[in-house]
C-alpha positions in Angstrom: 7.5 -0.3 -26.4 10.1 -1.5 -24.4 12.4 1.0 -22.6 15.4 -1.2 -22.8 16.9 -4.6 -24.2 16.4 -6.8 -21.2 16.2 -10.7 -20.0 13.6 -12.6 -18.6 14.5 -14.0 -15.4 12.5 -16.6 -13.1 13.7 -16.6 -9.4 12.6 -18.4 -6.3 14.0 -16.0 -3.6 14.4 -16.9 -0.1 14.3 -13.3 1.6 12.5 -10.1 0.5 11.4 -7.0 1.9 7.4 -5.6 2.1 6.5 -2.6 0.9 6.8 -0.9 4.6 10.7 -2.3 4.2 10.5 -5.3 6.7 12.8 -8.3 5.7 10.5 -11.4 5.5 11.0 -15.1 4.9 9.4 -16.6 1.7 8.6 -20.4 2.4 8.5 -22.8 -0.5 7.2 -26.2 -0.2 7.2 -28.8 -2.8 3.1 -27.8 -3.7 3.4 -24.1 -3.4 6.5 -23.2 -4.7 6.5 -19.4 -4.9 8.6 -17.6 -8.0 9.0 -14.4 -9.1 8.9 -13.4 -13.2 11.1 -10.3 -13.8 13.0 -8.8 -17.0 15.9 -6.9 -16.1 17.6 -4.8 -18.5 20.9 -5.7 -19.8 
């Protein structure tokens, strides 16, 4: 059961914070691109 109606997004951020709250750079290359699949309540 879904909690809310949502939209699906696939994003490739360049900065993120880890579980300790530290800001880290995400390095993407042509062969190893990192992406996040997220569902956001609308």
